[in-house]
ZARO-223767 format. One record per residue: residue number from 1; residue in one letter; x, y, z of N, C-alpha, C in turn. Coordinates in pm, 1 decimal. Each point is the difference from the previous one (the first is absolute). Example, Ala and Ser with C-alpha at 12.3 -4.5 7.8 and 13.67 -1.06 7.14 Angstrom:
% ZARO-223767
<rec 1 'a' <1319.0 -569.0 780.0> <-89.0 119.0 0.0> <90.0 120.0 0.0>>
<rec 2 's' <-35.0 105.0 -72.0> <82.0 119.0 6.0> <-77.0 109.0 73.0>>
***
This chain:
% ZARO-223767
<rec 1 'm' <-666.6 -645.6 -939.6> <58.5 -141.6 91.7> <107.7 16.6 47.0>>
<rec 2 'f' <109.2 45.8 -38.1> <122.1 21.8 20.8> <3.8 59.7 117.9>>
<rec 3 'r' <-54.2 112.3 23.2> <-33.6 61.3 118.4> <-93.5 -89.4 140.3>>
<rec 4 'i' <-63.0 -59.1 -54.5> <-108.0 -90.7 107.4> <97.8 -108.2 51.3>>
<rec 5 'i' <79.4 -37.8 -83.8> <106.7 -119.7 21.5> <99.4 45.7 102.2>>
<rec 6 'm' <63.9 84.6 -21.9> <92.9 79.6 62.6> <-26.9 50.3 180.8>>
<rec 7 'e' <-133.6 57.8 -30.6> <-65.3 31.5 112.7> <-34.6 -120.1 134.8>>
<rec 8 'n' <-29.3 -84.3 -78.9> <-45.8 -121.3 67.9> <111.0 -49.1 76.6>>
<rec 9 'l' <148.7 -11.1 -78.6> <96.7 -78.1 40.0> <90.2 97.0 102.7>>
<rec 10 'i' <-40.7 146.3 -25.5> <84.9 81.7 107.2> <-66.3 10.8 98.5>>
<rec 11 'n' <-166.6 -12.5 -17.3> <-52.7 3.5 165.7> <0.8 -104.3 46.7>>
<rec 12 'n' <-13.2 -114.7 -44.8> <17.1 -129.2 96.2> <147.1 -1.3 50.6>>
<rec 13 'a' <117.7 60.4 -64.0> <127.9 6.3 70.4> <-7.2 102.8 97.0>>
<rec 14 'i' <-84.3 100.3 64.7> <-3.9 96.0 39.9> <-73.8 -65.0 111.0>>
<rec 15 'k' <-122.4 -92.2 -10.2> <-97.3 -56.5 85.1> <94.7 -113.8 68.0>>
<rec 16 'f' <79.1 -77.6 -43.2> <81.1 -101.6 37.1> <133.5 31.7 59.3>>
<rec 17 't' <52.1 121.3 -23.7> <91.3 43.0 65.8> <30.9 111.7 126.7>>
<rec 18 'n' <2.4 -12.8 112.3> <-35.9 54.8 134.5> <153.4 92.7 13.3>>
<rec 19 't' <114.4 -96.6 -10.7> <128.0 70.6 3.8> <89.0 -59.1 -126.5>>
<rec 20 'g' <117.8 98.4 -18.8> <58.9 -56.7 -110.8> <-24.9 73.8 -123.9>>
<rec 21 's' <6.5 -51.2 -106.5> <-0.5 96.0 -138.5> <-65.3 -73.0 -78.1>>
<rec 22 'i' <-44.4 43.7 -98.8> <-73.0 -31.1 -128.4> <90.8 69.5 -117.3>>
<rec 23 'k' <45.6 -55.8 -70.4> <68.3 44.5 -156.4> <-75.3 -55.8 -125.3>>
<rec 24 'i' <2.0 117.6 -85.4> <-54.2 -42.2 -139.6> <99.0 51.7 -79.8>>
<rec 25 'i' <32.7 -115.4 -109.4> <119.2 -40.7 -90.1> <-41.1 -14.3 -140.8>>
<rec 26 'a' <64.2 59.9 -64.0> <-83.1 -10.6 -169.6> <166.0 -40.7 -69.2>>
<rec 27 'd' <0.1 -136.5 -63.9> <93.4 -33.2 -61.7> <-20.7 3.5 -145.4>>
<rec 28 'i' <109.4 -48.1 -72.1> <-15.7 -57.4 -119.0> <64.0 -128.7 -20.9>>
<rec 29 'e' <-83.0 -85.9 -27.0> <55.1 -144.6 4.7> <45.1 -35.4 -114.3>>
<rec 30 'e' <98.7 -123.1 -36.4> <13.1 -57.8 -105.6> <-144.1 -31.5 -93.4>>
<rec 31 'g' <32.8 -18.2 -124.3> <-112.1 -6.1 -86.8> <-140.8 103.3 -10.2>>
<rec 32 'n' <72.4 111.9 49.4> <-98.9 92.6 -51.1> <-111.1 6.5 105.2>>
<rec 33 't' <17.3 5.6 146.9> <-127.0 -27.3 63.2> <67.5 111.9 111.9>>
<rec 34 'i' <-120.7 45.7 52.3> <32.5 122.6 97.2> <-62.0 -55.8 129.8>>
<rec 35 'c' <75.4 -32.3 131.7> <-60.8 -32.7 118.4> <2.4 86.5 99.5>>
<rec 36 'i' <-134.7 28.8 46.2> <-25.2 107.6 81.8> <5.4 -69.1 161.4>>
<rec 37 's' <51.8 1.6 104.7> <13.2 -98.5 96.5> <-80.9 116.8 147.5>>
<rec 38 'v' <-105.9 -72.3 66.1> <-31.6 54.7 132.7> <67.0 -44.7 93.1>>
<rec 39 'n' <113.7 7.6 93.5> <23.1 -85.3 87.6> <12.6 76.4 136.3>>
<rec 40 'd' <-58.8 -88.6 105.6> <1.2 44.4 107.8> <20.8 -82.9 119.7>>
<rec 41 's' <50.8 41.9 106.2> <56.5 -64.0 91.2> <-92.9 -10.1 147.0>>
<rec 42 'g' <-140.5 -9.6 -68.8> <-84.5 -28.4 96.8> <-37.9 -162.3 74.4>>
<rec 43 'i' <-121.4 -43.9 -6.6> <-14.1 -120.5 101.9> <7.8 -123.3 -105.4>>
<rec 44 'g' <5.8 -6.5 -152.0> <32.9 -48.2 -88.0> <-146.2 -142.8 37.4>>
<rec 45 'i' <-1.9 -87.8 -128.1> <-99.9 -79.3 -16.5> <95.5 -136.8 -12.8>>
<rec 46 'p' <-89.5 -66.7 121.8> <42.0 -165.2 -14.4> <-7.7 -88.5 -105.7>>
<rec 47 'k' <83.5 -85.9 -75.4> <33.9 -48.9 -97.3> <-116.8 -50.9 -36.3>>
<rec 48 'e' <-71.9 -90.5 87.3> <-115.1 -68.1 -64.7> <-146.1 105.7 -16.8>>
<rec 49 'y' <26.6 124.2 2.4> <-82.9 109.4 -57.2> <6.8 33.0 -96.0>>
<rec 50 'l' <128.8 42.3 -61.4> <20.3 31.6 -113.9> <-75.4 16.6 -143.1>>
<rec 51 'd' <-30.2 -101.3 -28.2> <-101.8 -47.1 -102.2> <-130.4 53.4 46.9>>
<rec 52 'l' <-41.5 12.8 131.0> <-158.8 5.9 34.5> <-33.9 159.9 -19.2>>
<rec 53 'i' <120.6 112.9 57.3> <-39.9 117.1 -16.8> <1.3 83.5 -105.8>>
<rec 54 'f' <-2.0 -71.6 -124.0> <-59.0 16.4 -151.8> <-134.5 -42.2 -28.1>>
<rec 55 'e' <-55.2 -80.2 70.7> <-153.8 -45.3 -20.6> <-94.2 155.3 42.9>>
<rec 56 'e' <-127.3 -6.7 -27.1> <-107.1 98.1 55.1> <-24.7 -19.9 98.0>>
<rec 57 'f' <-12.6 102.3 90.4> <-61.8 -18.1 156.8> <76.6 -71.4 96.3>>
<rec 58 'r' <155.8 -26.3 -44.3> <61.7 -87.2 100.9> <88.6 75.8 27.3>>
<rec 59 'q' <83.7 -11.8 139.1> <57.4 57.0 100.0> <88.5 -113.2 62.0>>
<rec 60 'v' <117.5 69.9 26.7> <89.9 -92.0 95.5> <-84.1 -32.0 134.1>>
<rec 61 's' <-33.9 129.0 50.0> <-81.8 4.3 109.0> <-150.4 11.5 -39.1>>
<rec 62 'e' <-105.9 -131.7 34.2> <-124.8 4.4 -28.8> <-88.3 12.8 125.9>>
<rec 63 'g' <-104.0 23.0 -32.1> <-119.8 -29.6 106.0> <-40.1 142.2 88.4>>
<rec 64 'i' <-67.2 -52.0 105.8> <-52.5 165.4 25.7> <142.4 54.0 128.6>>
<rec 65 'n' <68.2 -73.4 51.6> <112.5 41.9 73.7> <131.8 39.8 -13.9>>
<rec 66 'r' <-12.0 -11.8 -184.1> <124.0 32.1 -90.5> <55.5 115.8 79.6>>
<rec 67 'e' <123.9 7.1 -4.6> <83.1 137.6 46.6> <-1.1 103.3 -118.3>>
<rec 68 'y' <22.2 -6.5 -95.2> <-52.4 110.9 -122.2> <-80.2 -31.6 -70.1>>
<rec 69 'q' <-58.9 144.7 -27.5> <-163.4 -25.3 -95.4> <52.8 39.7 -147.7>>
<rec 70 'g' <-73.2 -43.7 -47.5> <-57.3 62.5 -131.3> <-83.8 -144.8 -103.2>>
<rec 71 't' <5.9 47.4 -107.8> <-109.6 -111.0 -67.8> <63.9 -97.4 -71.3>>
<rec 72 'g' <146.3 -7.4 11.6> <49.3 -111.9 -82.5> <5.3 8.8 -142.5>>
<rec 73 'l' <-32.8 91.6 -95.9> <-12.5 46.2 -113.8> <102.1 61.5 -71.4>>
<rec 74 'g' <119.0 59.8 96.1> <90.6 91.9 -105.9> <101.7 -99.8 -7.1>>
<rec 75 'l' <39.0 -115.1 13.8> <123.0 -68.2 -79.6> <-59.6 -69.5 -135.1>>
<rec 76 's' <-155.8 -33.0 31.3> <-22.5 -61.3 -74.7> <-63.8 86.6 -148.0>>
<rec 77 'i' <-33.2 130.3 50.0> <-46.7 58.0 -124.6> <136.7 67.9 -66.0>>
<rec 78 's' <100.2 3.5 79.4> <162.8 53.7 -47.6> <17.1 -103.9 -80.0>>
<rec 79 'k' <0.7 -175.8 29.2> <21.1 -66.8 -98.9> <-43.3 1.5 -101.6>>
<rec 80 'k' <-124.0 -0.3 -22.8> <-59.8 21.0 -114.2> <34.1 91.6 -81.7>>
<rec 81 'y' <-21.4 140.7 20.5> <66.0 109.6 -57.6> <105.1 -7.3 -31.1>>
<rec 82 'v' <106.6 -49.1 75.1> <137.3 -23.7 -83.5> <7.5 -111.5 -110.3>>
<rec 83 't' <-82.9 -166.9 23.3> <-29.9 -53.8 -126.1> <-53.2 67.9 -119.3>>
<rec 84 'l' <-143.4 103.7 -3.5> <-33.5 67.2 -109.5> <92.8 76.7 -52.8>>
<rec 85 'l' <102.1 66.9 33.2> <96.9 61.0 -15.4> <146.2 -43.5 -42.6>>
<rec 86 'g' <-21.8 -141.8 -9.4> <94.5 -75.3 -53.8> <151.4 -22.3 81.9>>
<rec 87 'g' <-35.6 -31.9 139.1> <128.0 7.2 109.1> <-56.4 -122.0 62.5>>
<rec 88 't' <110.0 31.5 98.3> <-40.3 -117.9 133.5> <20.4 38.1 119.3>>
<rec 89 'l' <-60.3 -36.7 109.0> <21.7 50.8 137.5> <28.6 -116.9 68.6>>
<rec 90 's' <138.0 -4.3 53.2> <11.3 -110.3 110.9> <76.4 99.3 145.3>>
<rec 91 'v' <-7.8 -141.7 86.7> <14.4 33.1 147.5> <108.0 -68.3 62.9>>
<rec 92 'q' <115.6 47.0 63.9> <122.2 -66.8 73.9> <-19.4 69.8 148.2>>
<rec 93 's' <-31.5 -90.4 81.7> <-51.1 15.3 154.9> <62.7 -103.6 68.8>>
<rec 94 'q' <32.0 32.0 151.6> <-38.6 -79.2 91.1> <-40.3 60.3 147.4>>
<rec 95 's' <-46.3 -62.6 78.5> <-63.6 32.9 63.0> <100.0 59.2 116.7>>
<rec 96 'g' <-77.6 139.9 42.3> <150.3 53.1 56.5> <117.1 120.1 -29.4>>
<rec 97 't' <4.7 -43.3 -123.9> <137.0 83.1 -58.9> <-92.1 60.7 -115.4>>
<rec 98 'g' <-102.1 31.6 -33.9> <-60.5 112.9 -103.7> <9.3 -76.6 -131.7>>
<rec 99 's' <-92.0 74.7 -89.6> <-4.2 -46.2 -128.8> <50.8 57.9 -118.1>>
<rec 100 's' <-21.3 -59.7 -112.9> <78.2 75.7 -146.4> <-147.8 -51.3 -68.6>>
<rec 101 'f' <-23.0 82.2 -66.9> <-114.3 -20.5 -133.0> <83.9 48.3 -103.8>>
<rec 102 'f' <-53.6 -50.3 -121.5> <83.9 33.9 -100.7> <-62.4 4.2 -136.9>>
<rec 103 'v' <-35.1 123.1 -54.9> <-66.5 16.4 -105.4> <81.7 -8.6 -135.2>>
<rec 104 'r' <-7.0 -62.0 -117.6> <72.1 21.8 -93.5> <-100.7 -8.4 -129.8>>
<rec 105 'f' <55.1 108.2 -82.6> <-71.0 32.5 -133.9> <97.9 -39.1 -128.8>>
<rec 106 'p' <-13.5 -10.5 -106.1> <94.5 5.4 -100.7> <-28.5 150.0 -23.1>>
<rec 107 'l' <150.1 47.1 -44.4> <55.3 105.6 -49.9> <-76.1 73.7 -109.3>>
<rec 108 'v' <-42.2 80.6 -7.2> <-80.4 64.5 -144.5> <99.5 116.9 -17.9>>
<rec 109 'e' <36.8 -15.9 -139.5> <104.6 108.2 -86.7> <-93.8 135.0 -39.8>>
<rec 110 'n' <-110.2 -34.9 -20.0> <-38.2 126.6 -88.8> <-147.0 16.8 85.8>>
<rec 111 'f' <-41.0 117.0 7.2> <-101.3 14.2 84.9> <-114.0 66.3 -92.2>>
<rec 112 'd' <5.3 -35.4 -125.6> <-86.0 64.6 -107.8> <-128.0 -70.1 54.8>>
***
C-alpha cells in the first residue's frame, strides 16, 4: 500500500510539472510522526478544488476536452490506503505555483 501511495503522488507530480522541480522529503516531526512530502513546482491546484481531488473519478480538469488524462482514482486510493495504515494525507497548493502533498504516519519503534 505504501508503494502505491508514493507511486501515485510522484506520478502526479511528474505529470503536472513541465518545468521546475519535484522534491521528496522525509522528516520526523514532534509527537513521533514521520512526514513524507512530495513537492512540485507544477501547475498547482485552485483552492476551490483542493477537497474535490480526493474524491473518486474527480479531477480539476474534467470532461472530454480535459488537458490531463487519468482515471481520477490515484489520490482517492492513496487517501484510503493512508487512512488504513493509520496516517493522514493532506495537500497545500495554489494555482500556478505547484503543490505539496503530505503523508503522515505515527512512528513505530519496533518492527517485530
